[in-house]
C-alpha positions in Angstrom: 57.2 -26.3 59.8 56.4 -29.9 58.7 56.8 -32.5 61.7 57.4 -36.3 60.7 57.7 -38.9 63.5 59.2 -42.3 63.2 60.5 -45.4 65.8 57.1 -46.5 67.3 56.7 -49.9 67.3 55.5 -53.1 69.8 58.4 -53.5 72.6 58.2 -55.4 76.0 57.5 -54.1 79.4 61.2 -52.9 80.5 62.1 -52.3 77.1 63.5 -49.0 75.4 62.3 -47.2 72.2 63.5 -44.2 70.3 61.4 -41.9 68.9 62.6 -39.3 66.3 61.0 -36.4 64.8 62.1 -34.3 61.5 61.2 -31.4 61.2 61.5 -29.2 57.9 60.4 -25.8 56.8 61.0 -22.8 58.8 62.5 -24.4 61.1 64.6 -21.4 62.3 61.3 -20.1 63.9 60.6 -23.0 66.4 61.3 -22.0 70.0 60.2 -25.2 71.5 59.7 -28.7 70.9 58.1 -31.5 72.8 56.9 -34.7 72.8 53.1 -35.6 73.8 51.1 -38.7 73.8 47.5 -39.6 73.7 46.1 -43.0 75.1 42.9 -44.5 74.4 40.0 -42.6 76.0 42.5 -40.2 77.4 43.6 -36.2 76.7 46.9 -35.7 74.7 49.1 -34.9 77.7 52.7 -33.3 77.5 55.2 -36.0 77.8 58.2 -33.7 77.8 59.9 -30.2 75.7 63.4 -28.9 75.0 64.1 -25.1 74.1 65.5 -24.5 70.8 69.2 -24.3 72.3 68.4 -27.2 74.4 69.2 -25.8 77.5 66.3 -26.6 79.1 64.3 -29.6 79.8 60.8 -30.3 81.2 59.4 -33.8 81.9 56.1 -35.2 83.1 56.6 -36.8 86.3 55.3 -40.3 84.8 58.3 -40.4 82.9 61.2 -38.7 84.8 64.1 -40.7 84.9 63.1 -42.9 82.2 62.8 -40.8 79.1 65.3 -38.5 77.8 64.5 -35.8 75.1 67.4 -34.4 73.0 67.7 -32.4 69.6 70.2 -32.0 66.8 69.6 -28.5 65.2 71.9 -29.5 62.5 70.0 -32.2 61.2 66.6 -30.4 62.6 65.7 -33.7 64.4 64.5 -34.0 67.9 64.7 -37.6 69.7 63.0 -39.2 72.8 64.9 -41.9 74.2 62.3 -44.2 76.1 63.8 -46.7 78.7 62.0 -49.2 81.0 58.9 -48.9 79.6 55.6 -49.8 81.0 52.2 -50.8 79.9 51.0 -47.4 80.7 53.4 -45.6 78.0 51.3 -47.0 75.3 50.0 -44.4 73.3 50.0 -42.7 70.1 52.8 -40.3 70.5 53.0 -36.9 68.8 55.9 -34.5 68.0 55.1 -30.7 68.6 56.5 -27.7 67.8 55.8 -24.0 68.8 56.9 -21.0 66.9 56.3 -17.1 67.8 53.0 -17.4 65.3 52.0 -21.2 65.5 52.2 -24.5 67.1 52.8 -27.6 64.6 51.8 -31.6 65.2 53.4 -34.6 63.6 50.9 -37.1 62.4 51.6 -39.4 65.6 53.8 -42.5 66.1 52.2 -45.6 68.1 54.1 -47.2 70.9 52.9 -50.1 72.5 54.1 -51.4 75.7 53.0 -55.5 76.0 53.2 -56.9 79.6 
């Protein structure tokens, strides 16, 4: 499974961004996909995740009500809609996919929120 993120950038506080994660390869094997982020000097943390059918989602408390995860299985693409962005959301955002035999990561995309 290969994952490629896009959509990061610089935005002012209160603004919005939408990240995309395009999956290729054995996408049929993906059980759960998610977004993680890592800010400078901090550990990588789970932001949100979604099951293969999209029926179950999970959000970190810090983003609940502001971020929305979704996936389009026909396009093998996952999205993260980020609204009401805050400077503390600044981080490199990574796409993650889990199968029965492994965990896969994208290369990451930088999100910077200015105050």
